[in-house]
C-alpha positions as CSV (number, residue, x, y, z in Angstrom):
1,M,-0.1,0.0,-0.1
2,S,1.3,3.5,-1.0
3,T,2.0,6.2,1.3
4,F,-0.9,8.2,-0.3
5,A,-3.4,5.3,0.5
6,L,-2.4,5.5,4.0
7,V,-2.8,9.1,4.3
8,I,-6.2,8.8,2.8
9,L,-7.2,5.9,5.3
10,G,-5.9,8.0,8.1
11,L,-8.0,11.0,7.1
12,I,-11.0,9.0,6.8
13,A,-10.5,7.4,10.4
14,L,-9.8,10.9,11.8
15,T,-13.0,12.2,10.1
16,L,-15.1,9.4,11.4
17,F,-13.6,9.9,14.9
18,L,-14.5,13.6,14.8
19,C,-18.0,12.8,13.6
20,Y,-19.0,11.2,17.0
21,V,-19.2,12.9,20.5
22,I,-19.8,11.4,23.8
23,V,-21.7,13.5,26.2
24,P,-21.6,12.3,29.8
25,Q,-24.8,11.7,32.0
26,G,-25.8,14.8,33.9
27,T,-24.5,17.3,31.3
28,V,-25.4,18.6,27.9
29,A,-23.2,19.9,25.0
30,V,-23.6,23.3,23.3
31,V,-22.9,22.9,19.7
32,T,-21.8,26.0,17.5
33,V,-21.3,26.3,13.6
34,F,-18.5,28.7,12.8
35,G,-18.9,30.3,16.3
36,K,-22.7,30.7,16.0
37,Y,-25.2,28.6,18.2
38,R,-26.6,25.6,16.3
39,R,-28.1,23.1,18.6
40,I,-27.7,21.1,22.1
41,M,-26.4,17.6,22.4
42,S,-28.1,15.4,25.0
43,P,-26.2,12.9,27.1
44,G,-24.9,9.7,25.2
45,L,-23.3,9.2,21.8
46,N,-24.0,12.1,19.3
47,F,-23.2,12.8,15.8
48,K,-21.8,16.1,14.4
49,L,-20.4,17.3,11.2
50,P,-16.7,17.3,11.4
51,F,-14.7,20.5,10.7
52,I,-18.2,22.4,10.6
53,E,-19.7,21.9,14.0
54,A,-17.8,22.4,17.4
55,V,-18.6,21.7,20.8
56,Y,-18.6,25.1,22.2
57,K,-19.2,24.1,26.0
58,R,-20.2,21.4,28.1
59,I,-22.8,22.5,30.7
60,S,-23.7,20.4,33.8
61,I,-27.3,20.3,34.7
62,Q,-26.6,18.6,38.2
63,N,-27.0,20.9,41.4
64,R,-24.2,23.0,42.7
65,S,-23.1,24.4,46.0
66,L,-21.3,27.4,47.1
67,E,-20.1,28.7,50.4
68,L,-20.4,32.4,51.2
69,N,-18.8,34.3,54.1
70,F,-19.8,38.1,54.4
71,Q,-20.8,40.7,56.7
72,A,-24.0,42.8,56.9
73,I,-25.0,45.9,59.1
74,T,-28.2,46.2,60.9
75,I,-30.3,49.3,61.3
76,D,-28.9,50.0,64.7
77,Q,-25.3,49.8,63.4
78,A,-24.3,46.3,64.6
79,N,-22.1,44.0,62.3
80,V,-23.5,40.7,61.6
81,N,-21.3,37.9,60.2
82,F,-23.0,35.2,57.9
83,K,-21.9,31.8,56.9
84,A,-23.9,30.4,54.2
85,M,-24.4,27.8,51.6
86,L,-26.0,28.3,48.3
87,V,-27.5,25.5,46.3
88,Y,-28.3,26.2,42.6
89,A,-28.8,24.5,39.3
90,A,-29.6,25.1,35.7
91,F,-33.1,26.2,35.4
92,D,-34.0,23.1,33.1
93,Q,-32.9,21.5,30.0
94,S,-34.7,23.6,27.7
95,E,-32.9,25.2,24.7
96,E,-33.6,28.6,26.0
97,A,-32.2,28.0,29.5
98,I,-29.1,26.2,28.2
99,K,-28.3,29.1,25.7
100,N,-28.5,31.6,28.8
101,V,-26.2,29.4,30.6
102,A,-23.7,29.1,27.8
103,F,-23.7,32.6,26.7
104,K,-24.8,35.2,29.5
105,F,-21.2,35.2,31.1
106,V,-17.9,35.1,29.7
107,D,-16.7,32.4,31.8
108,E,-17.4,30.5,35.1
109,Q,-15.6,32.9,37.3
110,S,-17.8,35.9,36.2
111,L,-20.9,33.9,37.0
112,M,-19.6,32.9,40.5
113,Q,-18.7,36.7,41.2
114,A,-22.2,37.9,40.0
115,L,-24.1,35.1,41.9
116,V,-22.1,35.8,45.2
117,R,-22.5,39.5,45.0
118,T,-26.4,39.3,44.1
119,V,-26.9,37.0,47.1
120,E,-25.0,39.1,49.4
121,G,-26.4,42.4,48.5
122,S,-30.0,40.9,48.9
123,I,-29.2,39.7,52.5
124,R,-27.4,43.0,53.3
125,A,-30.5,45.0,52.1
126,F,-32.9,42.9,54.3
127,V,-30.6,43.0,57.4
128,A,-30.2,46.7,56.9
129,T,-33.9,47.1,57.7
130,Q,-33.9,44.9,61.0
131,R,-32.5,45.5,64.6
132,Q,-29.8,43.3,65.8
133,A,-32.0,41.6,68.5
134,A,-34.4,40.4,65.7
135,V,-31.7,39.1,63.1
136,L,-31.3,35.8,65.0
137,S,-34.7,34.8,64.6
138,L,-35.2,35.7,61.2
139,R,-33.4,32.9,59.3
140,G,-36.6,31.8,57.4
141,E,-37.6,35.3,56.5
142,I,-34.0,36.1,55.2
143,V,-34.1,33.0,52.9
144,L,-37.6,33.8,51.6
145,H,-36.5,37.4,50.9
146,V,-33.4,36.3,48.9
147,K,-35.4,33.7,46.7
148,D,-38.2,36.3,46.0
149,Q,-35.4,38.9,44.8
150,L,-33.3,36.6,42.8
151,D,-35.6,34.1,41.2
152,A,-36.2,36.6,38.3
153,T,-32.6,37.4,38.0
154,L,-31.3,33.8,38.1
155,E,-33.8,32.7,35.7
156,S,-32.6,35.2,33.0
157,W,-29.0,33.6,33.5
158,G,-30.4,30.2,32.9
159,Y,-30.3,29.1,36.6
160,H,-32.6,28.9,39.7
161,L,-31.9,29.1,43.5
162,I,-32.7,25.7,45.2
163,D,-31.7,26.4,48.6
164,L,-30.1,29.0,50.8
165,Q,-28.7,27.7,54.3
166,L,-27.5,30.3,56.8
167,N,-25.2,28.0,58.6
168,D,-24.0,30.6,61.3
169,I,-25.2,34.1,62.3
170,A,-22.8,35.9,64.6
171,F,-22.1,39.3,65.9
172,D,-18.9,41.0,66.8
173,E,-17.3,39.8,70.0
174,E,-18.0,43.1,72.0
175,I,-21.7,42.9,70.9
176,M,-21.9,39.2,71.8
177,R,-20.8,40.1,75.3
178,S,-23.1,43.0,75.7
179,M,-26.1,40.6,74.4
180,A,-25.0,38.0,76.9
181,K,-25.1,40.5,79.9
182,V,-28.6,41.7,78.8
183,V,-29.8,38.2,78.7
184,A,-28.2,37.6,82.2
185,S,-29.5,40.8,83.6
186,N,-33.2,39.8,82.1
187,N,-32.8,36.4,83.8
188,L,-31.8,37.8,87.2
189,K,-34.8,40.3,86.9
190,A,-37.3,37.5,86.1
191,A,-35.8,35.4,89.0
192,A,-36.2,38.3,91.3
193,E,-39.8,38.9,90.3
194,N,-40.7,35.2,90.5
195,E,-39.0,35.1,94.0
196,G,-40.9,38.3,95.0
197,Q,-44.2,36.7,93.9
198,A,-43.5,33.5,95.8
199,L,-42.6,35.5,98.9
200,L,-45.9,37.6,98.5
201,I,-47.9,34.4,98.1
202,T,-46.2,32.7,101.2
203,K,-46.9,35.9,103.3
204,T,-50.4,36.2,102.0
205,K,-51.1,32.6,102.7
206,A,-49.5,33.0,106.2
207,A,-51.6,35.9,107.0
208,E,-54.7,34.4,105.8
209,A,-54.1,31.3,108.0
210,E,-53.2,33.5,111.0
211,G,-56.3,35.4,110.5
212,N,-58.4,32.2,110.2
213,A,-56.9,30.9,113.3
214,I,-57.5,34.1,115.3
215,K,-61.3,34.0,114.0
216,I,-61.6,30.4,115.0
217,A,-60.0,31.1,118.4
218,A,-62.1,34.2,119.0
219,E,-65.3,32.1,118.1
220,A,-64.2,29.3,120.4
221,E,-63.6,31.9,123.3
222,K,-67.1,33.4,122.5
223,I,-68.8,30.1,122.6
224,A,-66.7,29.3,125.8
225,A,-67.6,32.5,127.5
226,Q,-71.3,31.9,126.8
227,L,-71.1,28.5,128.2
228,R,-69.2,29.9,131.3
229,G,-71.8,32.7,131.7
230,Q,-74.6,30.1,131.6
231,G,-72.8,27.9,133.9
232,V,-72.3,30.6,136.6
233,A,-76.1,31.5,136.2
234,L,-77.0,28.1,136.7
235,F,-74.8,27.8,139.6
236,R,-76.2,31.0,141.1
237,E,-79.7,29.7,140.4
238,E,-79.1,26.5,142.2
239,V,-77.4,28.2,145.2
240,T,-80.4,30.6,145.4
241,K,-82.8,27.7,145.3
242,G,-80.9,25.8,148.0
243,L,-80.6,28.9,150.3
244,A,-84.3,29.6,149.9
245,H,-85.0,26.0,150.7
246,A,-82.8,26.1,153.8
247,V,-84.3,29.2,155.1
248,E,-87.6,27.9,154.6
249,E,-86.9,24.7,156.4
250,M,-85.4,26.6,159.4
251,S,-88.4,28.9,159.6
252,K,-90.7,25.9,159.7
253,N,-88.7,24.4,162.7
254,N,-88.6,27.8,164.4
255,L,-85.0,28.3,164.0
256,D,-83.1,31.5,163.3
257,P,-82.6,31.8,159.4
258,S,-79.5,34.0,160.1
259,M,-77.7,30.7,160.8
260,V,-77.6,29.9,157.2
261,Y,-75.9,33.2,156.5
262,F,-73.5,32.6,159.2
263,S,-72.7,29.1,157.9
264,M,-72.1,30.9,154.4
265,W,-69.7,33.4,155.8
266,T,-67.6,30.9,157.6
267,E,-67.5,28.5,154.5
268,A,-66.3,31.8,152.6
269,I,-63.6,32.5,155.2
270,K,-62.6,28.8,154.9
271,H,-62.4,28.9,151.1
272,F,-60.4,32.1,151.2
273,A,-57.8,30.4,153.5
274,E,-57.6,27.2,151.3
275,Q,-57.6,28.8,147.9
276,G,-55.8,32.1,148.3
277,K,-52.2,32.6,147.3
278,G,-51.4,35.4,149.9
279,N,-50.4,34.7,153.6
280,V,-52.7,37.2,155.2
281,I,-56.4,37.7,155.1
282,F,-57.9,40.8,156.5
283,L,-61.4,40.4,158.1
284,D,-63.4,42.3,160.6
285,G,-63.8,39.7,163.4
286,S,-65.5,41.7,165.8
287,N,-69.0,41.0,166.9
288,E,-70.1,44.2,165.1
289,G,-68.3,43.4,161.8
290,M,-70.1,39.8,161.8
291,S,-73.5,41.2,162.7
292,K,-73.0,43.9,159.8
293,S,-72.1,41.2,157.4
294,L,-75.0,38.9,158.2
295,E,-77.4,41.9,158.1
296,Q,-76.1,42.6,154.4
297,M,-76.5,39.1,153.4
298,M,-80.0,39.0,154.8
299,A,-80.9,42.0,152.9
300,I,-79.7,40.6,149.6
301,Q,-81.8,37.5,150.5
302,Q,-84.9,39.7,151.1
303,L,-84.3,41.5,147.7
304,Q,-84.2,38.1,145.9
305,R,-87.5,36.9,147.3
306,P,-90.4,37.2,144.9
307,V,-93.1,39.7,145.9
308,K,-96.4,38.2,146.8
């Protein structure tokens, strides 16, 4: 075989080799003709015209992730440090979306720069309207705000935002210390208030219990006094009946009723001597004194007799 034939066979083999393109799974290939967009190749073995069609770019349609570290300032001038992860992908495999991905940016670096700056700017704009005390509780609101702001922009680039995760939100060290002091002081205040309420409740319950005890004791004393009064009245009534009966019996037997009063007088002196705590009893022991005492007792007896 001549050299010319070998050259021809080599050219044919090269041409056949250049006619076929293998596109990996998860990617698509953008084909141009003399630099102008022509069509899209799907995953698998594809045919192209050699020396005329060229693969301009292979584009992944799989999800991509990007980590972000940036700072924002709240409305009350507090610096907030964010650590976030961005998940995005090609909008879909339609021709329009793939053309936007392939031709909107000069290179991948330009896309990353625009994407990062757009996300950071959206978050900074939202944080600038919030106070530092509220930022920590607004993770979900921040993500929704970013998605609302970026969906249309990313779609024009051929992408869409799948997820934005704010992994860490932290303030400057000085602000963190001041916030910790505020939390500690609020906890101490709440503890003092709870302790005061507990002490108030304890004292109130103790006062109520003491008041109830005094009321019960007073009621018991009242009842006891009534019973003692009734007892004394009954005692006096019985004594009066006994004296009246004794005087009546003595009168029937022609005896001097004053003997009853004399007996009562001597019994009283005996009771004083037995029950008294002192050592001396002053009594008028003369005949006149005893007679005077008997006359007084008899006068009392006369007053107690019923009028006929």
